[in-house]
C-alpha positions as CSV (number, residue, x, y, z in Angstrom):
1,X,112.5,59.4,70.1
2,X,108.7,59.1,68.8
3,X,106.2,58.8,71.3
4,X,103.6,56.5,70.3
5,X,99.8,58.2,69.8
6,X,97.4,57.5,73.2
7,X,94.4,56.7,70.3
8,X,94.9,55.2,67.4
9,X,93.6,56.6,63.9
10,X,90.8,54.3,63.9
11,X,89.5,55.1,67.6
12,X,89.8,59.1,66.7
13,X,87.8,58.5,63.4
14,X,84.8,57.0,65.8
15,X,84.9,59.7,67.9
16,X,84.9,62.3,65.2
17,X,81.9,60.5,63.4
18,X,80.0,60.3,66.8
19,X,80.4,64.0,67.3
20,X,79.2,64.5,64.0
21,X,76.0,62.6,64.6
22,X,75.6,63.9,67.5
23,X,75.7,67.6,66.3
24,X,73.4,66.1,63.6
25,X,71.1,65.1,65.6
26,X,70.9,68.4,67.4
27,X,67.1,69.9,66.9
28,X,67.4,73.7,65.4
29,X,65.3,76.4,66.4
30,X,64.1,79.8,65.2
31,X,61.7,82.3,64.9
32,X,59.6,83.6,62.0
33,X,58.4,87.8,62.2
34,X,55.1,87.9,59.4
35,X,55.4,91.8,58.7
36,X,51.7,92.4,56.9
37,X,51.4,95.7,54.8
38,X,49.3,97.7,54.2
39,X,47.7,97.1,58.1
40,X,44.6,95.2,58.3
41,X,44.7,93.9,54.7
42,X,44.8,90.4,55.2
43,X,46.6,87.8,58.0
44,X,48.7,85.3,57.6
45,X,48.2,81.3,58.8
46,X,51.2,79.1,60.4
47,X,52.0,75.5,60.5
48,X,54.6,73.6,61.9
49,X,55.3,70.0,62.3
50,X,58.3,69.7,65.2
51,X,56.0,70.5,67.4
52,X,53.0,70.2,65.7
53,X,51.6,73.5,66.4
54,X,49.7,76.3,64.1
55,X,48.2,80.0,64.6
56,X,47.3,83.2,62.6
57,X,49.1,86.7,62.6
58,X,46.9,89.6,61.7
59,X,48.9,92.6,63.0
60,X,52.4,93.3,61.3
61,X,55.6,92.3,63.2
62,X,53.6,88.9,64.7
63,X,55.8,86.2,65.2
64,X,56.0,82.4,66.0
65,X,58.8,80.0,67.6
66,X,59.8,76.9,65.5
67,X,62.0,74.1,66.0
68,X,63.1,72.0,63.2
69,X,64.2,68.2,63.3
70,X,67.5,66.5,62.9
71,X,69.5,66.4,59.6
72,X,68.6,63.0,58.7
73,X,64.4,64.3,59.5
74,X,63.2,66.1,56.0
75,X,59.8,65.5,57.5
76,X,60.0,68.8,59.6
77,X,58.1,71.7,57.7
78,X,56.6,75.3,58.0
79,X,54.1,76.7,56.3
80,X,53.2,79.8,55.8
81,X,49.3,80.6,54.2
82,X,48.6,84.1,52.9
83,X,45.2,85.6,53.2
84,X,43.8,89.1,51.9
85,X,40.9,90.4,52.9
86,X,37.8,89.6,50.8
87,X,37.9,91.0,47.2
88,X,41.9,91.6,47.8
89,X,45.3,90.3,45.8
90,X,48.7,89.2,47.1
91,X,50.9,91.7,45.3
92,X,54.4,90.7,47.1
93,X,55.9,88.0,49.3
94,X,59.6,89.0,50.3
95,X,61.5,86.5,52.8
96,X,65.4,86.3,53.8
97,X,66.0,84.7,50.4
98,X,64.4,86.8,48.1
99,X,61.0,87.5,46.0
100,X,59.2,84.1,46.9
101,X,55.9,85.8,45.0
102,X,55.9,83.9,42.1
103,X,56.1,80.2,43.9
104,X,53.8,81.1,46.5
105,X,51.0,82.0,44.0
106,X,51.9,78.4,42.1
107,X,51.7,76.7,45.6
108,X,48.0,77.8,46.3
109,X,48.9,80.8,48.2
110,X,51.6,79.4,50.3
111,X,55.4,79.3,51.2
112,X,56.8,76.4,52.5
113,X,60.6,75.6,54.2
114,X,61.3,71.8,55.0
115,X,64.0,69.7,56.8
116,X,66.2,70.9,59.3
117,X,69.3,74.0,59.7
118,X,66.5,76.5,58.8
119,X,67.6,80.1,60.7
120,X,65.2,82.9,61.8
121,X,63.4,84.3,59.0
122,X,61.8,87.8,58.3
123,X,58.5,87.1,55.8
124,X,57.0,90.6,54.4
125,X,53.9,90.5,52.9
126,X,52.2,93.2,50.6
127,X,48.4,93.0,50.2
128,X,46.1,94.6,48.0
129,X,42.6,95.9,47.8
130,X,40.0,94.1,49.7
131,X,36.9,94.9,52.3
132,X,38.5,96.1,55.9
133,X,37.4,93.2,58.4
134,X,35.0,94.2,61.4
135,X,36.8,95.5,64.0
136,X,37.4,93.1,66.6
137,X,34.7,94.7,69.1
138,X,33.4,92.3,71.9
139,X,29.8,91.3,70.2
140,X,27.7,88.8,71.2
141,X,24.7,87.5,73.3
142,X,24.7,88.8,76.8
143,X,22.0,87.2,79.2
144,X,21.5,88.8,83.3
145,X,19.1,87.4,85.8
146,X,17.9,88.7,88.8
147,X,19.2,87.0,91.2
148,X,16.1,86.3,93.7
149,X,18.5,84.6,96.5
150,X,20.3,87.3,96.9
151,X,18.5,89.2,99.6
152,X,20.7,92.3,99.4
153,X,19.8,93.0,96.2
154,X,16.4,95.4,95.4
155,X,13.9,93.3,94.1
156,X,10.8,94.2,91.6
157,X,7.6,92.5,93.0
158,X,4.3,91.9,90.4
159,X,1.1,90.7,92.5
160,X,-0.7,89.9,89.7
161,X,-2.9,86.7,89.8
162,X,-6.0,85.0,90.8
163,X,-5.4,84.5,94.4
164,X,-7.9,81.6,96.4
165,X,-7.8,80.0,99.8
166,X,-8.4,80.7,103.0
167,X,-7.4,82.8,105.2
168,X,-5.0,82.4,108.3
169,X,-7.1,83.2,111.5
170,X,-7.5,81.0,114.5
171,X,-10.9,83.0,115.2
172,X,-12.4,83.6,111.8
173,X,-11.0,82.0,108.5
174,X,-12.3,83.3,105.2
175,X,-12.8,81.6,101.9
176,X,-11.8,84.4,99.3
177,X,-11.1,84.5,95.6
178,X,-9.5,87.3,94.2
179,X,-8.2,88.7,90.9
180,X,-5.1,91.4,91.0
181,X,-3.9,93.0,88.9
182,X,-0.7,95.3,88.5
183,X,0.3,97.7,85.6
184,X,3.5,99.0,83.9
185,X,2.9,102.1,86.5
186,X,2.7,99.6,89.7
187,X,-0.6,100.7,90.4
188,X,-2.5,98.0,91.7
189,X,-6.4,96.7,91.3
190,X,-8.8,94.1,92.4
191,X,-11.8,92.4,92.2
192,X,-13.4,89.1,93.4
193,X,-14.7,87.6,96.8
194,X,-14.3,87.2,100.3
195,X,-16.6,85.2,102.2
196,X,-18.6,87.6,104.8
197,X,-17.6,90.6,103.1
198,X,-20.6,92.5,100.6
199,X,-19.8,95.6,99.0
200,X,-22.6,98.0,98.3
201,X,-24.5,96.9,101.3
202,X,-27.0,94.5,99.6
203,X,-26.2,90.9,100.5
204,X,-27.4,89.4,97.2
205,X,-24.3,91.3,96.1
206,X,-21.6,88.9,96.2
207,X,-18.9,90.6,94.0
208,X,-17.7,93.8,92.8
209,X,-19.1,94.8,89.5
210,X,-15.6,95.7,87.9
211,X,-11.9,96.5,89.1
212,X,-11.2,98.5,92.5
213,X,-7.8,100.6,92.4
214,X,-6.8,100.4,95.7
215,X,-3.0,101.4,95.9
216,X,0.6,100.7,94.2
217,X,4.0,99.5,94.9
218,X,7.1,101.6,94.9
219,X,10.6,100.8,95.7
220,X,11.3,102.6,99.2
221,X,14.5,102.2,101.3
222,X,15.2,99.7,98.7
223,X,12.5,97.5,99.3
224,X,9.3,96.9,97.2
225,X,6.5,98.3,99.4
226,X,3.0,98.0,99.1
227,X,0.8,101.3,99.6
228,X,-2.6,101.0,99.9
229,X,-5.4,103.1,100.2
230,X,-9.3,103.0,99.7
231,X,-13.1,103.2,100.7
232,X,-15.4,100.3,101.7
233,X,-19.1,100.3,101.8
234,X,-21.2,97.1,102.1
235,X,-21.4,94.8,105.1
236,X,-18.9,92.2,106.7
237,X,-21.0,89.4,108.5
238,X,-24.6,91.3,108.1
239,X,-23.3,94.0,109.7
240,X,-23.5,97.8,107.9
241,X,-19.6,98.8,107.3
242,X,-18.2,101.5,106.3
243,X,-14.8,102.3,106.1
244,X,-11.7,104.2,104.4
245,X,-8.0,103.4,105.5
246,X,-4.5,103.3,104.4
247,X,-1.7,101.5,105.0
248,X,2.1,100.8,103.8
249,X,4.5,97.5,104.6
250,X,7.1,95.8,102.2
251,X,5.8,93.2,100.0
252,X,7.7,90.5,101.5
253,X,6.3,87.1,103.3
254,X,7.6,85.9,106.5
255,X,5.8,82.9,108.7
256,X,2.6,83.2,106.2
257,X,2.5,87.0,107.2
258,X,2.9,90.3,105.6
259,X,3.8,93.1,108.1
260,X,3.4,97.0,108.0
261,X,1.4,99.8,109.4
262,X,-1.9,101.0,108.9
263,X,-4.1,103.7,109.4
264,X,-8.0,102.8,109.5
265,X,-11.4,104.9,110.2
266,X,-14.7,102.7,110.6
267,X,-18.2,102.7,111.4
268,X,-19.5,98.9,111.9
269,X,-23.1,98.4,112.6
270,X,-23.1,102.0,114.3
271,X,-19.9,101.7,116.4
272,X,-16.6,104.3,115.2
273,X,-13.4,102.6,115.0
274,X,-9.8,104.7,114.9
275,X,-6.3,103.0,114.3
276,X,-3.7,105.5,113.4
277,X,-0.2,104.1,112.2
278,X,-0.8,101.4,114.0
279,X,1.4,97.7,113.3
280,X,-0.1,95.4,110.8
281,X,0.3,91.7,110.1
282,X,-2.3,90.4,107.6
283,X,-2.2,86.8,107.2
284,X,-1.7,85.4,103.7
285,X,-1.9,81.6,102.6
286,X,1.1,79.8,101.0
287,X,-1.1,79.7,97.9
288,X,-1.4,83.7,98.0
289,X,2.6,83.9,98.7
290,X,3.4,82.3,95.9
291,X,1.9,84.6,93.6
292,X,4.6,87.5,95.0
293,X,6.8,87.4,91.8
294,X,10.7,88.3,91.4
295,X,12.3,86.8,89.0
296,X,13.3,88.4,86.0
297,X,15.9,88.8,83.3
298,X,17.6,90.8,80.0
299,X,18.7,89.1,76.9
300,X,21.6,92.0,75.2
301,X,22.5,91.6,71.7
302,X,25.7,93.3,70.7
303,X,26.3,92.8,66.6
304,X,28.8,94.1,64.2
305,X,27.3,95.2,61.1
306,X,30.2,95.8,59.0
307,X,30.0,95.0,55.0
308,X,32.1,95.4,52.3
309,X,33.2,99.1,51.3
310,X,31.2,100.6,54.3
311,X,32.3,101.7,57.7
312,X,31.5,99.0,60.6
313,X,28.8,100.2,63.6
314,X,28.2,98.7,66.8
315,X,24.5,98.1,67.3
316,X,22.7,96.6,70.6
317,X,19.5,95.3,71.2
318,X,17.6,94.0,74.1
319,X,14.6,91.8,75.3
320,X,13.6,92.3,78.9
321,X,11.1,89.9,80.5
322,X,9.6,91.2,83.2
323,X,8.5,89.7,86.7
324,X,4.7,89.2,84.9
325,X,6.1,87.2,82.4
326,X,5.6,89.8,79.9
327,X,8.4,90.5,77.0
328,X,9.5,94.1,75.9
329,X,11.4,94.3,72.6
330,X,14.3,97.5,72.6
331,X,14.9,98.5,69.3
332,X,17.9,98.4,68.1
333,X,20.5,101.3,68.7
334,X,24.0,102.6,67.6
335,X,27.0,102.2,70.4
336,X,30.7,101.7,70.9
337,X,33.1,99.8,73.1
338,X,35.7,102.1,75.1
339,X,38.1,101.5,77.5
340,X,35.3,102.2,79.9
341,X,33.3,99.6,78.7
342,X,30.0,99.6,77.1
343,X,27.4,102.4,78.6
344,X,23.6,101.8,77.4
345,X,20.2,102.9,77.7
346,X,17.1,101.2,77.1
347,X,13.9,102.7,77.0
348,X,10.6,103.2,75.4
349,X,9.9,99.6,73.9
350,X,7.1,97.7,73.2
351,X,5.2,94.9,75.2
352,X,5.6,92.1,72.8
353,X,3.5,89.3,74.8
354,X,0.2,91.3,74.5
355,X,-2.2,91.6,71.1
356,X,-2.1,94.1,69.7
357,X,1.7,95.0,70.8
358,X,1.8,98.3,73.4
359,X,4.4,100.7,74.2
360,X,5.7,100.3,77.1
361,X,7.3,103.8,78.5
362,X,7.4,103.4,82.0
363,X,10.4,100.3,81.5
364,X,13.6,101.2,81.8
365,X,17.4,99.4,81.6
366,X,20.3,101.3,81.9
367,X,23.9,99.4,82.0
368,X,27.3,101.5,82.4
369,X,30.6,100.5,82.2
370,X,30.5,97.0,80.9
371,X,33.4,95.6,80.4
372,X,34.2,92.4,78.7
373,X,37.0,90.0,78.3
374,X,37.3,87.1,75.5
375,X,37.8,83.2,76.4
376,X,38.5,81.3,73.3
377,X,36.1,82.9,71.0
378,X,33.6,83.8,73.5
379,X,33.3,87.4,75.5
380,X,32.3,87.4,78.7
381,X,31.2,90.4,81.1
382,X,33.4,91.2,83.9
383,X,32.2,94.7,85.2
384,X,29.5,96.9,84.9
385,X,26.5,98.5,87.2
386,X,23.1,97.9,86.1
387,X,19.9,100.3,87.0
388,X,16.2,98.9,86.5
389,X,12.9,100.6,86.8
390,X,9.7,99.0,86.1
391,X,6.2,97.9,87.8
392,X,6.6,101.2,89.4
393,X,10.1,100.5,91.1
394,X,13.7,100.6,90.8
395,X,17.1,99.9,92.1
396,X,21.0,99.7,90.9
397,X,23.2,96.9,91.6
398,X,26.5,95.3,90.6
399,X,26.2,93.7,87.0
400,X,27.9,90.8,87.9
401,X,25.9,89.6,90.4
402,X,23.5,89.3,87.6
403,X,25.9,86.9,85.8
404,X,24.3,83.5,85.8
């Protein structure tokens, strides 16, 4: 007895058709691997349409994945573009199918694959001649600024400026107009007038004839510290006075006062006075306090000077902006990037703010272990130490604290 088939021939044909269509609709995926020889002789750019993607392969053995569409979709495409270094040429392009050199040269240095069903492939391109591209060393412009709101960092202070106002005193406030200069070594000098105080012993002589040196600012216990020393001969409120003294204190204003210690020997109207290592609180007006400048920055430029047929060189230069506003330009110097990062030292710059430009042997900045990482096309610092010395003061800090 012949058993009746459970499915009709027509039904079996329909099922087979569905299975075949399903298999044709399946996407094909694979990987293209690119070999470039000799090394660093050029690069290969690639694009795919399913999904839409692109990239560049510069080293031998680079690869990218691809997905081709259904067998009824012949719009899927993979395109490779072979680019030799400047002045170079394409010698040979080999694929799994054989030698594609003639095709590539006839189609604008490109090779392409269309439609579904492509297997993973290996493509080898041989270039000849051409300039070696610049090394991929971290280059760019890097700006670092001292964070004046970070009290834990060692500040460098500049007091240069003209101070005008009234001394903060409940018993005897005095009008003053004094100009103070601070040189690149931190030495201080000043000239001007203070109400009731006349140098030289003559009431008609209301101002000092020229600047008088009276001390300097240095770094003591990681703080900008004023060290004052001087002599006075003249009158105070028409009373003949002679005095000599010294003092020291941090250059910081708190509640309109600058604090410190002082030792003074004086004779006022025939009456001697002597003070030794006494605590001192000098009243300072808000206007005067605004002249205490601490903001400074350094702009670092690192470039690659590679050119055709020449060995690449990494060069660095910097411009330091001091708290007094002067710009110190440091000349180009050769450097290199290593596993430890950049290590740079800048000194003997030129003050380009003054005319004529003057050599500045006192300002120094060094950066050690500056490591960088690349985000997109931009290099960003991620570690390092900065040491700085100018205006008679110095400090050291984590470079990352200076990143804006």
